[in-house]
C-alpha positions in Angstrom: 33.7 1.4 -87.2 35.4 1.3 -90.6 38.7 2.9 -89.7 37.3 5.7 -87.5 38.2 5.8 -83.9 35.5 7.5 -81.8 36.4 8.9 -78.5 35.3 7.0 -75.4 32.9 9.8 -74.6 31.2 9.7 -77.9 30.9 5.9 -77.8 29.4 5.9 -74.3 26.9 8.6 -75.3 25.9 6.7 -78.4 25.2 3.5 -76.5 23.7 4.9 -73.3 20.3 3.6 -72.5 17.5 6.1 -72.1 16.2 6.6 -68.6 12.8 4.9 -68.1 12.2 6.9 -64.9 14.0 9.5 -62.8 16.5 8.4 -60.2 15.0 7.9 -56.7 14.3 11.2 -55.0 14.5 13.3 -58.2 11.6 15.3 -59.4 11.0 17.0 -62.8 11.8 20.3 -61.1 15.0 19.1 -59.5 16.2 17.6 -62.8 15.5 20.8 -64.7 17.4 22.9 -62.1 20.3 20.4 -62.0 20.6 20.4 -65.8 20.4 24.1 -66.2 23.0 24.7 -63.5 25.3 22.0 -64.9 25.3 23.2 -68.5 25.1 27.0 -67.9 27.5 28.7 -70.3 27.5 25.8 -72.8 24.5 26.5 -75.1 25.9 24.5 -78.0 27.5 21.4 -76.5 25.4 20.6 -73.5 26.2 16.9 -73.2 29.9 17.6 -73.6 29.8 20.2 -70.9 27.9 17.7 -68.6 30.5 15.0 -69.3 33.3 17.5 -68.3 31.5 18.4 -65.1 30.6 14.8 -64.2 33.8 13.1 -65.4 35.1 12.3 -61.9 31.8 11.6 -60.3 30.7 8.6 -62.4 32.3 5.6 -64.0 30.5 6.4 -67.2 29.7 10.1 -67.3 28.7 9.8 -71.0 25.9 7.4 -70.2 24.7 9.6 -67.3 24.8 12.8 -69.3 23.3 11.2 -72.4 20.4 9.8 -70.3 19.9 13.2 -68.6 19.9 14.9 -72.0 17.4 12.4 -73.3 15.1 13.2 -70.4 15.5 17.0 -70.8 15.6 17.2 -74.6 14.0 14.2 -76.3 15.3 13.8 -79.8 18.7 15.5 -79.3 20.5 12.4 -80.5 18.7 12.3 -83.8 19.4 16.0 -84.3 23.1 15.5 -83.5 23.2 12.6 -86.0 21.6 14.8 -88.7 24.1 17.6 -88.1 27.0 15.1 -88.1 25.8 13.6 -91.4 25.4 17.1 -92.9 29.0 18.0 -91.9 30.3 14.7 -93.4 28.7 15.5 -96.8 30.3 19.0 -96.9 
């Protein structure tokens, strides 16, 4: 990473695999309700808020939250990368 040290949360989000299907027993409606309750009050940094909330519940909360965000908001990673690249240019 050419001298940059990414936080473990960022690294785990970057390399998290996308969910191919919902976890057993979950429905589209239950995922939507879970996500909305989890990130309420964090309109800008939803994945970061999810990681904070899930930090002690999973070995890799970044992977869980990244996968959940992929399911709820396809394309969020590309958008985040565009914003980060724009900031880097400024």
